[in-house]
C-alpha positions, 0 to 999 in steps of 0.5 A: 323465650326463657331470656324474655321471661327473665327480662320480664321478671327483672323489669318487674323487680325494677318497677317495684324497687322504689315502691316496695321499699317504701311500703313496709314502714307505712304498713307497719304504722297502719298495723300499729294504729289498728292495734291501738284501736283494739284490732289484734293481728295474728303473730304470723303477720308480725313475723312476716312484716319483720322478715319481708324487708330482708327478703325484699333486699335479698331479692333486689340483690339477686336481681342485680346479680342476674341482670349482670349475668343476662346482659351479654345474652341480651347484647347477643340477642340484640345483635342477632335481631339487628343482623336479621333486620338488616338482611330483611331490609336488603332482601326487601330492597332487592325484591322491590327492584324485581317487583317494579319489573313485574308484567302486571304494570303493563296494560296488555298483560293478564293482570289477575294471573300475574297478581296471583303468581306474585302473591304466591311468590311473596307468600312462599 
């Protein structure tokens, strides 16, 4: 579950990598334009606007570092899932052979009893 969360955060950084990098300059230009029309922004806003690009770059670098650290975990989890799916496919193939031998395929059996029994067997 933690790995999935980390992968989600890394994906969000990847999605916004291009958008956010190019976003700081237009915001600054818009603020300068509004300033020319007499609108005054608090000093904190200007400070944030100056520090945000650096913080964003640090975040991108940190995300790249974590991506490298997480890759072996992702590969191991992928391998585990593939093995489980392979085992599931084998079990399904084996069960299909047995399923085709079930008595409810015959006319002279109690079909409802056999179907209930098979349903219980599948759900266990």
